[in-house]
C-alpha positions in Angstrom: 2.2 -13.9 -6.2 0.8 -11.6 -8.8 3.4 -9.3 -8.5 5.9 -11.9 -9.0 4.0 -13.6 -12.1 4.0 -9.9 -13.6 7.9 -9.7 -13.0 8.5 -12.7 -15.1 6.3 -11.7 -17.7 3.1 -13.4 -16.7 0.9 -10.3 -16.6 -2.3 -12.3 -17.1 -1.6 -14.6 -14.3 -5.2 -16.1 -12.8 -5.2 -17.4 -9.3 -8.0 -19.0 -7.6 -8.3 -20.3 -4.0 -10.2 -23.0 -2.5 -12.2 -22.3 0.8 -14.6 -25.2 1.3 -17.8 -23.4 2.7 -21.2 -23.1 1.9 -21.2 -19.5 2.6 -20.8 -16.8 -0.3 -19.9 -14.2 2.3 -17.0 -16.3 3.7 -15.8 -17.6 0.3 -16.0 -14.2 -1.3 -14.2 -12.5 1.2 -11.1 -14.2 -0.1 -11.6 -12.5 -3.5 -9.9 -9.2 -4.8 -10.3 -6.1 -2.3 -13.0 -7.6 -0.3 -9.9 -9.4 1.7 -8.4 -6.0 2.5 -5.8 -5.8 -0.1 -5.3 -5.7 -4.2 -6.7 -8.9 -5.6 -5.9 -11.4 -2.8 -7.4 -14.0 -5.3 -8.9 -13.5 -8.5 -11.4 -16.0 -7.9 -12.5 -19.1 -5.6 -13.9 -22.6 -6.3 -17.7 -21.9 -6.0 -18.3 -24.2 -2.9 -21.8 -22.5 -2.1 -23.0 -23.5 -5.5 -21.3 -27.1 -4.9 -23.1 -27.5 -1.6 -26.6 -26.4 -3.1 -26.7 -28.6 -6.2 -25.3 -31.6 -3.9 -28.2 -30.9 -1.7 -30.7 -30.2 -4.2 -30.1 -33.2 -6.6 -27.8 -35.8 -4.7 -29.2 -35.4 -1.1 -32.8 -34.1 -1.9 -32.6 -31.9 1.3 -32.7 -28.5 -0.4 -34.6 -26.6 -2.9 -34.1 -24.8 -6.1 -34.8 -21.4 -4.8 -31.4 -21.4 -3.1 -29.4 -21.6 -6.8 -31.5 -18.3 -7.5 -30.5 -16.9 -4.0 -27.0 -17.8 -4.6 -26.7 -16.1 -8.1 -28.4 -13.0 -6.8 -25.6 -12.9 -3.8 -22.9 -12.7 -5.8 -22.5 -9.2 -6.4 -22.7 -8.4 -2.8 -20.1 -11.0 -1.8 -17.4 -11.2 -4.5 -15.0 -8.8 -6.1 -16.2 -7.4 -9.3 -13.5 -9.4 -11.5 -14.3 -12.5 -9.6 -18.0 -12.5 -10.1 -17.9 -13.8 -13.7 -14.8 -16.3 -13.0 -16.0 -18.4 -10.1 -14.5 -21.9 -10.7 -17.2 -24.5 -10.7 -16.9 -28.4 -10.9 -19.6 -31.1 -11.6 -19.4 -33.7 -9.1 -21.6 -34.9 -6.2 -18.7 -35.2 -4.0 -15.7 -32.9 -3.1 -12.2 -34.3 -4.3 -11.1 -33.8 -0.6 -13.7 -36.1 0.5 -12.9 -39.2 -1.8 -11.7 -42.5 -0.5 -8.6 -43.7 -2.1 -8.9 -46.6 -4.5 -7.8 -50.2 -2.7 
């Protein structure tokens, strides 16, 4: 995808993925060289953060120490360029889980 984007003049093409999982190791494995190739994805939706924030504030079944652990684990689990470009969304429910309006 990056190669095609470059060929049509889009050399600064940003591509992120969505892997709905609470594990930084699993989500991070799709970024850059961690997936075994040159920048498989530039970034990912930060589902580990989503699940933590949801657990801490919406469900009250987690603790805020998990947030610190998540941010401390980013360097070990995400490719360097992806570390500062994780995609976040401030919602208490995944858009995939929403029920359609009647």
